[in-house]
Structures are given as structure tokens and as C-alpha cells.
DSSP file (Angstrom, degrees, kcal/mol; ACC not computed):
  #  RESIDUE AA STRUCTURE BP1 BP2  ACC     N-H-->O    O-->H-N    N-H-->O    O-->H-N    TCO  KAPPA ALPHA  PHI   PSI    X-CA   Y-CA   Z-CA
    1    1 A M     >        0   0    0      0, 0.0     4,-2.6     0, 0.0     5,-0.2   0.000 360.0 360.0 360.0 -43.8    0.7   12.4   -2.3
    2    2 A I  H  >  +     0   0    0      1,-0.2     4,-2.4     2,-0.2     5,-0.2   0.912 360.0  50.0 -64.1 -42.1    2.9   13.2   -5.3
    3    3 A Q  H  > S+     0   0    0      2,-0.2     4,-2.3     1,-0.2    -1,-0.2   0.918 111.4  48.4 -62.2 -44.0    0.8   16.2   -6.2
    4    4 A L  H  > S+     0   0    0      2,-0.2     4,-2.1     1,-0.2    -2,-0.2   0.926 112.0  48.3 -63.3 -45.4    0.9   17.5   -2.6
    5    5 A L  H  X S+     0   0    0     -4,-2.6     4,-2.4     1,-0.2    -1,-0.2   0.888 110.6  52.1 -62.5 -38.4    4.7   17.1   -2.4
    6    6 A T  H  X S+     0   0    0     -4,-2.4     4,-2.0     1,-0.2    -1,-0.2   0.906 108.1  51.1 -64.5 -41.4    5.1   18.8   -5.7
    7    7 A E  H  < S+     0   0    0     -4,-2.3     4,-0.4     1,-0.2    -1,-0.2   0.888 110.2  49.9 -62.0 -38.8    3.1   21.8   -4.5
    8    8 A I  H >< S+     0   0    0     -4,-2.1     3,-0.9     1,-0.2    -2,-0.2   0.903 108.3  52.8 -66.9 -40.6    5.3   22.0   -1.4
    9    9 A V  H 3< S+     0   0    0     -4,-2.4    -1,-0.2     1,-0.3    -2,-0.2   0.894 112.9  44.6 -60.3 -39.4    8.4   21.9   -3.5
   10   10 A L  T 3< S+     0   0    0     -4,-2.0    -1,-0.3    -5,-0.1    -2,-0.2   0.495 100.5  99.1 -83.5  -3.6    7.1   24.8   -5.6
   11   11 A G  S <  S-     0   0    0     -3,-0.9    -3,-0.1    -4,-0.4     6,-0.0   0.019  86.1-103.9 -77.6-174.2    6.0   26.7   -2.5
   12   12 A D  S    S+     0   0    0      1,-0.0     2,-0.9     4,-0.0    -1,-0.1   0.650  91.5  92.1 -87.5 -18.7    7.6   29.5   -0.5
   13   13 A N     >  -     0   0    0     -5,-0.2     4,-2.2     1,-0.2    -2,-0.1  -0.699  55.5-168.2 -86.2 106.7    8.9   27.6    2.4
   14   14 A A  H  > S+     0   0    0     -2,-0.9     4,-2.2     1,-0.2     5,-0.2   0.874  84.3  52.5 -63.7 -39.9   12.5   26.5    1.5
   15   15 A K  H  > S+     0   0    0      1,-0.2     4,-1.9     2,-0.2    -1,-0.2   0.940 113.1  43.5 -63.5 -46.7   12.9   24.1    4.4
   16   16 A H  H  > S+     0   0    0      1,-0.2     4,-2.8     2,-0.2    -1,-0.2   0.861 110.6  56.9 -65.9 -34.9    9.7   22.2    3.6
   17   17 A A  H  X S+     0   0    0     -4,-2.2     4,-2.4     2,-0.2    -1,-0.2   0.903 106.5  48.8 -63.5 -41.2   10.6   22.3   -0.1
   18   18 A V  H  X S+     0   0    0     -4,-2.2     4,-2.0     2,-0.2    -1,-0.2   0.921 113.7  46.5 -64.3 -43.7   13.9   20.5    0.6
   19   19 A E  H  X S+     0   0    0     -4,-1.9     4,-2.1     2,-0.2    -2,-0.2   0.902 113.3  48.6 -65.7 -41.3   12.2   17.9    2.6
   20   20 A A  H  X S+     0   0    0     -4,-2.8     4,-2.6     2,-0.2    -2,-0.2   0.893 109.4  52.9 -66.0 -39.7    9.4   17.4    0.0
   21   21 A R  H  X S+     0   0    0     -4,-2.4     4,-2.0     2,-0.2    -1,-0.2   0.905 109.0  49.9 -62.4 -41.1   12.0   17.1   -2.7
   22   22 A A  H  X S+     0   0    0     -4,-2.0     4,-1.4     2,-0.2    -1,-0.2   0.900 110.8  49.7 -63.9 -40.8   13.8   14.4   -0.8
   23   23 A M  H  X S+     0   0    0     -4,-2.1     4,-0.9     1,-0.2    -2,-0.2   0.910 108.6  52.3 -65.1 -41.4   10.6   12.5   -0.3
   24   24 A L  H >< S+     0   0    0     -4,-2.6     3,-0.6     1,-0.2    -1,-0.2   0.891 107.9  52.1 -61.2 -38.5    9.8   12.7   -4.0
   25   25 A R  H 3< S+     0   0    0     -4,-2.0    -1,-0.2     1,-0.2    -2,-0.2   0.822 106.4  54.2 -66.9 -29.5   13.2   11.3   -4.8
   26   26 A S  H 3< S+     0   0    0     -4,-1.4     2,-0.6    -3,-0.2    -1,-0.2   0.662  85.5  98.2 -80.5 -14.4   12.5    8.4   -2.4
   27   27 A L    <<  +     0   0    0     -4,-0.9     2,-0.3    -3,-0.6     3,-0.0  -0.631  50.3 143.9 -75.2 119.0    9.3    7.5   -4.1
   28   28 A N     >  -     0   0    0     -2,-0.6     4,-2.1    72,-0.1     3,-0.2  -0.833  66.1 -84.3-142.4-178.3    9.9    4.6   -6.5
   29   29 A F  H  > S+     0   0    0     -2,-0.3     4,-2.9     1,-0.2     5,-0.2   0.879 124.7  56.9 -61.9 -38.1    8.1    1.6   -7.7
   30   30 A G  H  > S+     0   0    0      1,-0.2     4,-2.2     2,-0.2    -1,-0.2   0.902 107.6  48.4 -59.5 -41.7    9.3   -0.5   -4.8
   31   31 A F  H  > S+     0   0    0     -3,-0.2     4,-2.2     2,-0.2    -1,-0.2   0.927 112.9  47.2 -62.9 -46.3    7.7    2.0   -2.4
   32   32 A V  H  X S+     0   0    0     -4,-2.1     4,-2.5     2,-0.2    -2,-0.2   0.890 110.4  53.2 -64.4 -39.4    4.4    2.0   -4.3
   33   33 A L  H  X S+     0   0    0     -4,-2.9     4,-2.4     2,-0.2    -1,-0.2   0.924 110.2  46.6 -62.8 -45.1    4.4   -1.8   -4.5
   34   34 A V  H  X S+     0   0    0     -4,-2.2     4,-2.7     1,-0.2    -1,-0.2   0.893 111.6  53.0 -62.9 -39.2    4.8   -2.1   -0.7
   35   35 A L  H  X S+     0   0    0     -4,-2.2     4,-2.3     2,-0.2    -2,-0.2   0.909 109.9  47.1 -62.2 -43.1    2.1    0.6   -0.2
   36   36 A V  H  X S+     0   0    0     -4,-2.5     4,-2.0     2,-0.2    -2,-0.2   0.923 114.1  46.6 -65.9 -45.1   -0.3   -1.4   -2.4
   37   37 A F  H  X S+     0   0    0     -4,-2.4     4,-2.4     2,-0.2    -2,-0.2   0.920 113.2  49.5 -62.9 -43.7    0.4   -4.7   -0.6
   38   38 A T  H  X S+     0   0    0     -4,-2.7     4,-2.8     1,-0.2     5,-0.2   0.908 109.6  50.9 -63.2 -42.7    0.1   -3.1    2.8
   39   39 A A  H  X S+     0   0    0     -4,-2.3     4,-2.2     1,-0.2    -1,-0.2   0.894 110.8  49.8 -61.7 -39.8   -3.2   -1.4    1.8
   40   40 A E  H  X S+     0   0    0     -4,-2.0     4,-1.8     2,-0.2    -2,-0.2   0.925 112.7  45.9 -65.0 -45.1   -4.6   -4.8    0.7
   41   41 A I  H  X S+     0   0    0     -4,-2.4     4,-1.6     1,-0.2    -2,-0.2   0.932 114.0  47.7 -64.9 -46.0   -3.5   -6.6    3.9
   42   42 A L  H  X S+     0   0    0     -4,-2.8     4,-1.1     1,-0.2    -1,-0.2   0.870 109.9  54.1 -64.4 -35.5   -4.9   -3.8    6.1
   43   43 A G  H  < S+     0   0    0     -4,-2.2     4,-0.5    -5,-0.2    -1,-0.2   0.884 109.7  47.2 -63.7 -38.4   -8.1   -3.9    4.1
   44   44 A K  H  < S+     0   0    0     -4,-1.8     4,-0.3     1,-0.2    -1,-0.2   0.791 117.9  40.9 -73.6 -28.2   -8.5   -7.6    4.7
   45   45 A T  H  X S+     0   0    0     -4,-1.6     4,-2.4     1,-0.1    -1,-0.2   0.511  90.0  89.6 -98.9  -5.1   -7.8   -7.4    8.4
   46   46 A Q  H  X S+     0   0    0     -4,-1.1     4,-2.5     1,-0.2     5,-0.2   0.904  87.2  48.7 -62.5 -44.3   -9.8   -4.2    9.3
   47   47 A S  H  > S+     0   0    0     -4,-0.5     4,-2.2     1,-0.2    -1,-0.2   0.901 112.7  49.0 -65.5 -38.5  -13.1   -6.0   10.0
   48   48 A L  H  > S+     0   0    0     -4,-0.3     4,-2.6     2,-0.2    -1,-0.2   0.922 110.5  51.1 -64.2 -43.5  -11.3   -8.5   12.3
   49   49 A S  H  X S+     0   0    0     -4,-2.4     4,-1.2     1,-0.2    -2,-0.2   0.918 110.4  48.7 -59.9 -44.6   -9.5   -5.7   14.1
   50   50 A S  H  X S+     0   0    0     -4,-2.5     4,-0.6     1,-0.2     3,-0.3   0.914 112.0  49.1 -62.5 -42.3  -12.7   -3.8   14.7
   51   51 A M  H >< S+     0   0    0     -4,-2.2     3,-1.1     1,-0.2    -2,-0.2   0.927 109.6  50.6 -64.6 -44.0  -14.4   -6.9   16.0
   52   52 A L  H 3< S+     0   0    0     -4,-2.6    -1,-0.2     1,-0.3    -2,-0.2   0.722 111.3  50.1 -68.7 -19.8  -11.6   -7.8   18.4
   53   53 A Q  H 3< S+     0   0    0     -4,-1.2    -1,-0.3    -3,-0.3    -2,-0.2   0.527  87.8 108.1 -93.0  -7.2  -11.6   -4.3   19.8
   54   54 A S  S << S-     0   0    0     -3,-1.1     3,-0.4    -4,-0.6    -3,-0.0  -0.333  70.1-133.4 -73.2 154.4  -15.4   -4.1   20.4
   55   55 A L  S    S+     0   0    0      1,-0.2     2,-0.7    -2,-0.0    -1,-0.1   0.823 101.6  49.3 -76.0 -32.3  -16.7   -4.3   23.9
   56   56 A D  S    S+     0   0    0      2,-0.0    -1,-0.2    -5,-0.0     2,-0.2  -0.565  81.6 177.6-108.7  68.0  -19.4   -6.9   23.2
   57   57 A I        -     0   0    0     -2,-0.7     2,-0.8    -3,-0.4     3,-0.1  -0.496  25.5-147.4 -77.9 135.8  -17.3   -9.4   21.4
   58   58 A N     >  -     0   0    0     -2,-0.2     4,-2.4     1,-0.2     5,-0.2  -0.904  11.5-162.1-100.4 106.5  -18.9  -12.7   20.2
   59   59 A F  H  > S+     0   0    0     -2,-0.8     4,-2.3     1,-0.2     5,-0.2   0.836  85.8  52.8 -65.9 -35.1  -16.0  -15.2   20.5
   60   60 A S  H  > S+     0   0    0      2,-0.2     4,-1.8     1,-0.2    -1,-0.2   0.914 113.2  44.5 -67.6 -39.5  -17.5  -17.8   18.3
   61   61 A F  H  > S+     0   0    0      2,-0.2     4,-2.5     1,-0.2    -2,-0.2   0.874 111.2  54.9 -68.7 -36.1  -18.0  -15.3   15.5
   62   62 A A  H  X S+     0   0    0     -4,-2.4     4,-2.5     2,-0.2    -2,-0.2   0.906 107.4  49.3 -62.6 -42.1  -14.5  -13.9   16.1
   63   63 A I  H  X S+     0   0    0     -4,-2.3     4,-2.0     2,-0.2    -1,-0.2   0.911 111.5  49.4 -64.3 -41.5  -13.0  -17.3   15.7
   64   64 A A  H  X S+     0   0    0     -4,-1.8     4,-1.9     1,-0.2    -2,-0.2   0.916 111.9  48.3 -63.2 -42.0  -14.9  -17.8   12.4
   65   65 A L  H  X S+     0   0    0     -4,-2.5     4,-2.8     2,-0.2     5,-0.2   0.868 107.4  55.9 -67.7 -36.2  -13.8  -14.4   11.2
   66   66 A I  H  X S+     0   0    0     -4,-2.5     4,-2.6     1,-0.2    -1,-0.2   0.918 108.3  48.6 -58.9 -43.6  -10.1  -15.2   12.1
   67   67 A N  H  X S+     0   0    0     -4,-2.0     4,-2.1     2,-0.2    -2,-0.2   0.886 111.6  49.1 -65.6 -38.3  -10.4  -18.3    9.9
   68   68 A V  H  X S+     0   0    0     -4,-1.9     4,-2.5     2,-0.2    -2,-0.2   0.934 113.2  46.3 -65.1 -46.4  -11.8  -16.3    7.0
   69   69 A V  H  X S+     0   0    0     -4,-2.8     4,-2.7     2,-0.2     5,-0.2   0.903 111.2  52.6 -64.7 -40.5   -9.1  -13.6    7.3
   70   70 A R  H  X S+     0   0    0     -4,-2.6     4,-2.2    -5,-0.2    -1,-0.2   0.918 110.8  47.5 -60.3 -43.4   -6.4  -16.3    7.5
   71   71 A A  H  X S+     0   0    0     -4,-2.1     4,-2.4     2,-0.2    -2,-0.2   0.899 111.4  51.2 -64.7 -40.5   -7.8  -17.9    4.3
   72   72 A D  H  X S+     0   0    0     -4,-2.5     4,-1.9     1,-0.2    -2,-0.2   0.916 111.3  47.2 -62.1 -42.9   -7.9  -14.5    2.6
   73   73 A L  H  X S+     0   0    0     -4,-2.7     4,-0.8     2,-0.2    -1,-0.2   0.865 111.2  51.3 -68.7 -35.1   -4.3  -13.7    3.5
   74   74 A T  H >< S+     0   0    0     -4,-2.2     3,-0.8    -5,-0.2    -1,-0.2   0.917 110.6  48.7 -65.0 -42.6   -3.2  -17.2    2.4
   75   75 A E  H >< S+     0   0    0     -4,-2.4     3,-1.9     1,-0.2     6,-0.3   0.848 102.1  63.8 -64.6 -34.0   -5.0  -16.6   -0.9
   76   76 A L  H 3< S+     0   0    0     -4,-1.9    -1,-0.2     1,-0.3    -2,-0.2   0.779  94.1  62.5 -60.3 -26.8   -3.3  -13.2   -1.2
   77   77 A R  T << S+     0   0    0     -3,-0.8    -1,-0.3    -4,-0.8    -2,-0.2   0.513  80.2 113.6 -78.5  -4.2    0.1  -15.0   -1.4
   78   78 A S  S <> S-     0   0    0     -3,-1.9     4,-2.4    -4,-0.2     5,-0.2  -0.270  79.1-118.0 -67.9 156.2   -0.9  -16.8   -4.6
   79   79 A V  H  > S+     0   0    0      1,-0.2     4,-2.7     2,-0.2     5,-0.2   0.894 113.7  54.6 -60.3 -41.3    1.0  -15.9   -7.8
   80   80 A E  H  > S+     0   0    0      1,-0.2     4,-2.1     2,-0.2    -1,-0.2   0.926 110.7  44.2 -61.1 -46.1   -2.2  -14.6   -9.4
   81   81 A N  H  > S+     0   0    0     -6,-0.3     4,-2.6     2,-0.2    -1,-0.2   0.889 113.0  51.3 -67.5 -39.0   -2.9  -12.2   -6.6
   82   82 A C  H  X S+     0   0    0     -4,-2.4     4,-2.4     2,-0.2    -2,-0.2   0.918 111.0  48.5 -62.7 -42.7    0.7  -11.0   -6.4
   83   83 A C  H  X S+     0   0    0     -4,-2.7     4,-2.4     2,-0.2    -2,-0.2   0.891 110.8  51.7 -63.4 -38.8    0.7  -10.4  -10.1
   84   84 A S  H  X S+     0   0    0     -4,-2.1     4,-2.3     2,-0.2    -2,-0.2   0.920 111.7  45.3 -64.3 -44.4   -2.6   -8.5   -9.8
   85   85 A L  H  X S+     0   0    0     -4,-2.6     4,-2.4     2,-0.2    -1,-0.2   0.868 111.4  53.6 -67.4 -35.8   -1.2   -6.3   -7.0
   86   86 A Y  H  X S+     0   0    0     -4,-2.4     4,-2.4     2,-0.2    -2,-0.2   0.923 110.2  47.4 -61.2 -45.1    2.0   -5.8   -9.0
   87   87 A T  H  X S+     0   0    0     -4,-2.4     4,-2.7     2,-0.2    -2,-0.2   0.894 110.2  52.7 -64.5 -40.6   -0.1   -4.6  -12.0
   88   88 A D  H  X S+     0   0    0     -4,-2.3     4,-2.4     2,-0.2    -2,-0.2   0.919 110.7  47.2 -60.7 -43.8   -2.1   -2.3   -9.7
   89   89 A A  H  X S+     0   0    0     -4,-2.4     4,-2.2     2,-0.2    -2,-0.2   0.907 112.4  49.4 -64.9 -41.8    1.1   -0.7   -8.4
   90   90 A K  H  X S+     0   0    0     -4,-2.4     4,-2.4     2,-0.2    -2,-0.2   0.922 112.1  48.3 -63.1 -44.1    2.4   -0.3  -11.9
   91   91 A H  H  X S+     0   0    0     -4,-2.7     4,-2.8     1,-0.2    -2,-0.2   0.896 109.4  53.2 -63.5 -40.3   -0.8    1.3  -13.1
   92   92 A L  H  X S+     0   0    0     -4,-2.4     4,-1.8     2,-0.2    -1,-0.2   0.907 110.5  47.2 -61.0 -42.4   -0.8    3.6  -10.1
   93   93 A C  H  <>S+     0   0    0     -4,-2.2     5,-2.1     2,-0.2     4,-0.4   0.913 113.4  47.7 -66.0 -42.8    2.7    4.8  -11.0
   94   94 A E  H ><5S+     0   0    0     -4,-2.4     3,-1.0     1,-0.2    -2,-0.2   0.894 110.9  51.2 -66.0 -39.3    1.8    5.3  -14.6
   95   95 A T  H 3<5S+     0   0    0     -4,-2.8    -1,-0.2     1,-0.3    -2,-0.2   0.863 106.1  55.5 -64.9 -35.8   -1.3    7.2  -13.7
   96   96 A A  T 3<5S-     0   0    0     -4,-1.8    -1,-0.3    -5,-0.2    -2,-0.2   0.574 117.2-115.3 -74.4  -8.1    0.7    9.4  -11.4
   97   97 A G  T < 5S+     0   0    0     -3,-1.0     2,-0.4    -4,-0.4    -3,-0.2   0.637  70.3 136.0  85.1  13.6    2.9   10.3  -14.3
   98   98 A N      < -     0   0    0     -5,-2.1     2,-0.6    -6,-0.2    -1,-0.3  -0.785  41.0-155.6 -97.9 139.0    6.0    8.7  -12.9
   99   99 A V        -     0   0    0     -2,-0.4     2,-0.3    -3,-0.1    -5,-0.0  -0.963  15.4-171.9-113.6 121.3    8.3    6.5  -14.9
  100  100 A F        -     0   0    0     -2,-0.6     2,-1.3   -72,-0.1     3,-0.1  -0.724  36.9 -99.2-109.5 160.2   10.4    4.1  -12.9
  101  101 A A    >>  -     0   0    0     -2,-0.3     3,-1.0     1,-0.2     4,-0.8  -0.664  37.2-172.1 -77.9  97.0   13.2    1.8  -14.0
  102  102 A W  H 3> S+     0   0    0     -2,-1.3     4,-2.6     1,-0.3     3,-0.3   0.799  78.8  65.7 -65.4 -28.6   11.2   -1.4  -14.5
  103  103 A T  H 3> S+     0   0    0      1,-0.2     4,-1.6     2,-0.2    -1,-0.3   0.850  95.6  58.3 -62.9 -31.9   14.4   -3.4  -15.0
  104  104 A E  H <4 S+     0   0    0     -3,-1.0     4,-0.2     1,-0.2    -1,-0.2   0.905 111.5  40.8 -61.5 -42.3   15.4   -2.7  -11.4
  105  105 A I  H >< S+     0   0    0     -4,-0.8     3,-1.4    -3,-0.3    -2,-0.2   0.877 110.0  57.2 -76.0 -39.2   12.2   -4.3  -10.2
  106  106 A I  H 3< S+     0   0    0     -4,-2.6    -1,-0.2     1,-0.3    -2,-0.2   0.849 103.9  54.4 -61.9 -34.1   12.2   -7.2  -12.6
  107  107 A N  T 3<        0   0    0     -4,-1.6    -1,-0.3     1,-0.2    -2,-0.2   0.570 360.0 360.0 -77.9  -8.7   15.7   -8.3  -11.4
  108  108 A V    <         0   0    0     -3,-1.4    -1,-0.2    -4,-0.2    -2,-0.1   0.491 360.0 360.0 -72.6 360.0   14.6   -8.4   -7.7
């Protein structure tokens, strides 16, 4: 995403360049952290969503899957998992070449 926005900023379309520059400025560690958490939650709930949308739903299996997903989401709230996702977001930012003010996040 960062690479694409950078290419747009360097492109010929001035209007798109201004919009891309604004988007790049809004990308910070907080945004990436929310993105990582959201991706994790959606990943855990995707199979349940697909099952509940199917035409030939097996309700007993759906109830069992609801309980599994609920347990997974509860486990996701643990300190260890939160720290792991925090580390993933930090690594993602570092890999992208962005340096964020970590003190801003630590104080939250």
C-alpha cells in the first residue's frame, strides 16, 4: 500500500498525488496496529461467516463453530496474543521502512 501511494505521489496526476500524500501522512503505527488486529479477527471469523451464508447449513455444526470462534476471539484478548500482534505490527512498519514515534504509542 505504501509503495503504491508513493508511486501515485511521484506520478503525473497532481490531484491524485495530493490525495496519496495525505493518505501517506495518515499512516502511522496506530493505523497499522488496527489493521493487524482487524485482519486477525476477520481471519478467525471468515469460516463461520461462510458457513452461515451457505444454502445448506448444518445448524449443529454451525453452533459448534460459533463456540470455537468465540473461544478463539476470547483467546485473542490475552496479553500474550496482544503483544504478539503488537510485535507483528511493529515489524510490518519496520519492514515497510517507516519509522514511527514509538513513545506516542507506549503512552496510550
